[in-house]
C-alpha positions in Angstrom: 0.0 0.0 0.0 1.3 3.5 -0.9 0.7 6.3 1.5 -0.5 9.3 -0.6 1.0 12.6 0.4 -1.6 15.5 0.8 -2.4 17.3 -2.4 -3.0 14.2 -4.5 -6.5 13.5 -5.7 -8.8 11.8 -3.3 -8.9 8.1 -2.8 -11.9 7.6 -5.0 -10.3 9.4 -8.0 -7.0 7.7 -7.2 -8.5 4.2 -7.3 -10.4 5.0 -10.6 -7.1 6.3 -12.1 -5.3 3.1 -10.9 -8.1 0.9 -12.2 -8.0 2.6 -15.6 -4.2 2.3 -15.8 -4.3 -1.4 -14.8 -7.0 -2.0 -17.5 -4.9 -0.3 -20.1 -1.9 -2.3 -19.0 -3.8 -5.6 -19.2 -5.2 -4.7 -22.7 -1.6 -3.9 -23.8 -0.3 -7.1 -22.4 -3.0 -9.2 -24.1 -2.4 -7.3 -27.4 1.3 -7.9 -27.1 0.8 -11.6 -26.4 -1.5 -11.8 -29.4 1.0 -10.0 -31.7 3.8 -12.2 -30.3 1.8 -15.3 -31.1 1.0 -14.1 -34.6 4.7 -13.3 -35.2 5.9 -16.6 -33.8 3.5 -18.5 -36.1 4.3 -16.4 -39.1 8.0 -16.8 -38.6 7.9 -20.5 -38.0 5.9 -21.0 -41.2 7.9 -18.6 -43.3 11.2 -19.8 -42.0 10.2 -23.4 -42.8 9.4 -22.3 -46.3 12.4 -20.1 -47.0 15.1 -22.0 -45.1 16.8 -23.2 -48.3 16.5 -19.7 -49.8 18.1 -18.0 -46.8 21.0 -20.4 -46.6 21.8 -19.7 -50.2 21.8 -15.9 -49.8 25.2 -14.7 -48.5 25.0 -12.4 -45.4 25.0 -8.7 -46.5 27.8 -6.7 -44.9 
């Protein structure tokens, strides 16, 4: 528990702000997980397809 110094918004406002922030964070986390899953599936399928292609291409310096 944080002790709020005087001058900050009241507890009701503060809890609403905290709740909104945690909601945004959870939405961002879910979004990031979805994007990560999409990227993982995309890269696993595309890497399987272009594995021979990638080994033939010399690394660009």
